[in-house]
C-alpha positions as CSV (number, residue, x, y, z in Angstrom):
1,M,-29.5,26.4,-23.0
2,L,-30.0,27.5,-19.4
3,S,-31.8,24.3,-18.6
4,W,-29.0,22.2,-20.1
5,L,-26.4,24.0,-18.1
6,T,-28.5,23.6,-14.9
7,G,-28.7,19.8,-15.6
8,H,-24.9,19.5,-16.3
9,W,-23.5,22.1,-13.9
10,S,-21.1,19.7,-12.3
11,E,-19.6,18.6,-15.6
12,V,-19.3,22.2,-16.8
13,L,-17.7,23.4,-13.6
14,G,-15.4,20.4,-13.6
15,F,-14.4,21.3,-17.2
16,V,-13.6,24.9,-16.3
17,T,-11.7,24.2,-13.0
18,G,-9.9,21.2,-14.5
19,A,-8.7,23.0,-17.6
20,G,-7.5,26.0,-15.5
21,C,-5.7,23.7,-13.1
22,V,-3.7,22.0,-15.9
23,I,-2.9,25.3,-17.6
24,L,-1.5,26.7,-14.4
25,A,0.6,23.6,-13.8
26,A,2.0,23.8,-17.3
27,R,2.9,27.4,-16.6
28,R,4.5,26.4,-13.3
29,N,2.1,28.5,-11.3
30,I,1.5,27.4,-7.7
31,L,-2.2,28.4,-7.9
32,T,-2.7,25.2,-9.7
33,F,-3.1,23.5,-6.3
34,P,-6.0,25.5,-4.8
35,L,-7.8,25.4,-8.1
36,G,-7.1,21.7,-8.3
37,I,-8.7,21.2,-4.9
38,A,-11.8,23.0,-6.0
39,N,-11.9,20.7,-9.1
40,N,-11.6,17.6,-6.8
41,L,-14.7,18.7,-4.9
42,V,-16.7,19.1,-8.1
43,F,-15.7,15.7,-9.4
44,I,-16.5,14.0,-6.2
45,V,-20.1,15.0,-6.7
46,L,-20.0,14.1,-10.4
47,F,-18.4,10.7,-10.1
48,S,-20.6,9.7,-7.2
49,A,-23.7,10.3,-9.3
50,N,-22.3,8.1,-12.1
51,G,-21.0,5.1,-10.2
52,L,-17.3,5.7,-10.6
53,Y,-16.5,5.0,-7.0
54,A,-12.8,4.5,-7.3
55,N,-12.5,7.8,-9.0
56,V,-14.5,9.4,-6.0
57,G,-11.8,8.0,-3.8
58,L,-9.2,9.3,-6.2
59,Q,-10.5,12.8,-5.9
60,A,-10.4,12.6,-2.1
61,L,-6.7,11.4,-2.3
62,F,-6.0,14.2,-4.7
63,L,-7.1,16.7,-2.0
64,V,-4.4,15.3,0.2
65,L,-1.8,15.2,-2.6
66,G,-2.8,18.8,-3.5
67,I,-1.9,20.0,-0.1
68,H,1.4,18.1,-0.3
69,G,2.2,19.5,-3.7
70,W,1.2,23.0,-2.6
71,S,3.6,22.8,0.3
72,N,6.4,21.2,-1.7
73,W,6.3,23.8,-4.5
74,H,6.2,26.6,-2.0
75,R,9.3,25.3,-0.1
76,S,11.1,24.8,-3.4
77,R,10.2,28.1,-5.1
78,T,13.9,29.3,-5.2
79,R,15.4,26.2,-6.7
80,P,18.0,26.9,-9.5
81,A,16.0,24.6,-11.8
82,F,12.3,24.1,-11.6
83,A,12.0,20.5,-12.9
84,S,14.1,17.4,-12.8
85,H,14.0,14.0,-14.5
86,T,12.5,11.1,-12.6
87,P,15.3,9.3,-10.7
88,R,16.0,5.9,-12.2
89,S,15.8,4.4,-8.7
90,A,12.2,5.7,-8.4
91,I,10.9,4.3,-11.7
92,G,10.6,0.7,-10.6
93,V,9.0,1.7,-7.3
94,L,6.4,3.9,-9.2
95,V,5.5,1.0,-11.6
96,I,5.2,-1.5,-8.7
97,A,3.1,0.9,-6.7
98,A,0.8,1.6,-9.6
99,V,0.3,-2.1,-10.4
100,A,-0.3,-2.9,-6.7
101,M,-2.8,-0.1,-6.3
102,T,-4.6,-1.3,-9.5
103,G,-4.9,-4.8,-8.2
104,L,-6.0,-3.8,-4.7
105,L,-8.6,-1.3,-6.0
106,Y,-10.0,-3.8,-8.5
107,L,-10.5,-6.4,-5.8
108,V,-12.3,-3.8,-3.6
109,L,-14.5,-2.7,-6.5
110,R,-15.4,-6.3,-7.4
111,V,-16.3,-7.1,-3.8
112,R,-18.5,-4.0,-3.5
113,G,-19.9,-4.5,-6.9
114,E,-20.7,-0.8,-7.3
115,S,-18.3,0.3,-10.0
116,T,-19.6,0.2,-13.6
117,L,-16.1,-0.5,-15.1
118,P,-13.9,-1.9,-12.2
119,I,-10.7,-2.6,-14.2
120,A,-10.6,0.7,-16.0
121,D,-11.8,2.5,-12.8
122,A,-9.0,0.9,-10.7
123,A,-6.2,1.4,-13.3
124,T,-6.9,5.0,-14.1
125,T,-7.1,5.8,-10.4
126,A,-3.8,4.1,-9.6
127,V,-1.9,5.7,-12.5
128,S,-3.4,9.1,-11.8
129,L,-2.2,9.0,-8.2
130,T,1.3,8.1,-9.5
131,A,1.3,11.0,-12.0
132,Q,0.1,13.4,-9.3
133,Y,2.9,12.3,-7.0
134,M,5.4,12.9,-9.8
135,L,3.9,16.3,-10.5
136,N,4.3,17.2,-6.8
137,R,8.0,16.3,-7.0
138,R,8.4,18.3,-10.2
139,W,9.6,15.3,-12.2
140,L,9.3,16.1,-15.9
141,E,8.0,12.7,-16.9
142,N,4.8,13.3,-14.9
143,W,3.4,14.8,-18.1
144,L,4.0,11.6,-20.1
145,V,2.2,9.6,-17.5
146,W,-0.7,12.1,-17.5
147,I,-1.0,11.8,-21.3
148,A,-1.3,8.0,-21.1
149,V,-3.9,8.1,-18.4
150,D,-5.9,10.9,-20.0
151,V,-6.2,8.9,-23.2
152,A,-7.8,6.1,-21.1
153,Y,-10.0,8.6,-19.3
154,V,-11.4,9.9,-22.7
155,V,-12.6,6.3,-23.5
156,L,-13.8,5.7,-19.9
157,F,-15.9,8.9,-19.6
158,W,-17.3,8.6,-23.1
159,S,-18.4,5.1,-22.5
160,T,-20.1,6.0,-19.2
161,G,-22.2,8.8,-20.7
162,L,-20.0,11.8,-19.7
163,P,-19.2,13.4,-23.1
164,I,-18.3,16.9,-21.6
165,T,-15.8,15.3,-19.2
166,A,-14.4,13.2,-22.0
167,L,-13.9,16.3,-24.0
168,L,-12.2,17.9,-21.0
169,Y,-9.7,15.0,-20.9
170,L,-9.1,15.3,-24.6
171,L,-8.2,18.9,-24.0
172,F,-6.0,17.7,-21.1
173,I,-3.9,15.7,-23.5
174,G,-3.0,18.8,-25.5
175,L,-2.3,20.8,-22.3
176,C,-0.1,18.0,-21.0
177,I,2.0,18.1,-24.2
178,H,2.2,21.9,-23.7
179,G,3.3,21.3,-20.1
180,Y,6.0,18.8,-21.1
181,V,7.4,21.1,-23.7
182,G,7.2,24.1,-21.4
183,W,9.0,22.3,-18.5
184,R,11.9,20.9,-20.5
185,P,13.9,24.2,-20.7
186,T,13.7,24.5,-16.9
187,L,15.9,21.5,-16.5
188,L,18.8,23.5,-17.9
189,T,18.2,27.0,-16.6
190,S,20.5,28.3,-13.9
191,A,18.3,31.3,-13.0
192,P,16.0,31.1,-10.0
193,T,12.4,30.1,-11.0
194,T,9.4,31.4,-9.2
195,V,6.2,29.4,-8.9
196,I,3.9,32.2,-7.6
197,D,1.5,34.2,-9.6
198,T,3.8,36.9,-11.1
199,P,3.9,38.3,-14.7
200,A,7.0,36.2,-15.3
201,A,5.2,33.1,-14.2
202,R,2.2,33.8,-16.3
203,D,4.3,34.4,-19.4
204,A,6.5,31.3,-18.9
């Protein structure tokens, strides 16, 4: 058992920090961001070793987006409502951006010839960035986008020989459903909502 854990430490640590990050986001706890940054560092090591180079770049970008989200949640901690719907004017922009990023990443990966699954690698990277931006802005529908991309990730990681990480993303699907259900009431509340680690935040 110990030898197995030693050989798969990055997957196990990625599993623990990743699950904790999504749980905290679902509970509207701002500590999701520092834990998410730790998760990014673990996955950079893991994905580099398995040839998923677009996802290595994704994790680096997540570091930047994590800092952005941390700052945005902190500034908005006293909003009357925690979450909001994605503005209609933003939907088209988000779709175009995701498609454009997918195409660009695919071309880069094809030229470099290093990615084992360039189309899947590029698409999951682009959609994940879109979902993270939506999470940073506290748009409720970020959870629906995460669910879609997590389904794709389960298939991607299983096919590339990362069963523990595939299991993690299967768990993420359930946590994203929990996050969506948990965030919906905050669209209607008029009471100030905190996003720091307090008993109220943990019990949300």
